[in-house]
N, C-alpha and C positions, 0 to 999 in steps of 0.2 A: 806072397805078402810083400808090400813095400817096406822100406826101412822103418817108418814111423809105426805102422801097424805091427810089425814084428816086435819092436820095442815095447809097445803096449801089451802085447801078448805075454812077453816075458815078465812084465811087471804084474799083470793081473793073475796070471796062472801060477807064477812061481815066486812071487813076493820079492822080486829083485828091484832095487831102487832104480829110479829113472836114469840116473847118470850111467850106471853100469849097463843097464838095458840098452840105452842108446849106443854105447860103445860096442857092445856085442853085436847089435844089429848092423852097425856101420862096418864092422870087421866082416861079418857074413856077406854083406852086399859087395864089399871090395873083393873078397875071395871069389864070389860067384861071378863077378864081372871079369876078373882075370882068368878064371877057369873057362868061361864062355868064349873069351877072346884067344884061348890057347896060349896064354901067357902064364908063366910061373907055375901054376897049380894044375895037377892032373886030376884032382878031386875038387868037389865043391863042399860047401857047408849046408846041410839040410836044416830045415826048421826043427826037425826032431832032434838032431844032434845039438843044435843051439839051445833047445829047451832043456836037454840033459845038462849041458854046461851051465845054464842059468840056475838050475836047481842046486847043483853042487857049489857054484860060486856064491850063492846066497848063504849057504851053511858053512862051507869050508874056507872060502876066500880065493884070492887070485891063484894060489898054488894048485888048486883043483883044475885049472885050465890046461895044465901040462898033460893031464890024463884024459880030460874030456874033449879037448880040441887038438892040441899039438900032436899027440900020438897017432892021430888019424892020417897024418901026412908023412910022405917018404923022407927018409933021412939017409944021405950018403956020407955024412960026416963033414961036408963042406959048408962054407958060409953061404953057398948058393942053393942049398937044399930047400925043399918045401918046408920042412920043419923049421929051419933057420929063418925063413921068410915069414912064417906065421908067428914065430916068437917075436920078430921085429915089429910086426903089426900090433901084437898084444902090448909090447913094451911102449910103442909109440902112443897107444891109447891109454896108457897108465894102468894096464891090467896085468903086468908081469911082475 
C-alpha cells in the first residue's frame, strides 16, 4: 500500500482520525525506506503491525505506541539505537 491508502485503511478499519492515520502511515513509509536502504533499521513496519498500533492508539492514546511499535525495535541503550530513532520519529510527528 502507498502512504495515502494505508492512512485510509487505518481510518476506515480502525476508526483512527485522519491526522494520526496520516502520521502513522508516514512513519511506516519512512521506516520501510530506511530499512530497504539498509539505513538505521534492521526491521520494517508491516501493515499488520501498523493496524495493531492504530487500534490501540484510537483507544488508549499516544502512550500505546511504546508497546505497539517502539518495543519491536532493538535497544542497546544508546541514543543511536533503533528504539531511540523510532521514538524520535514519533516525537517529531507529534505522536510521543
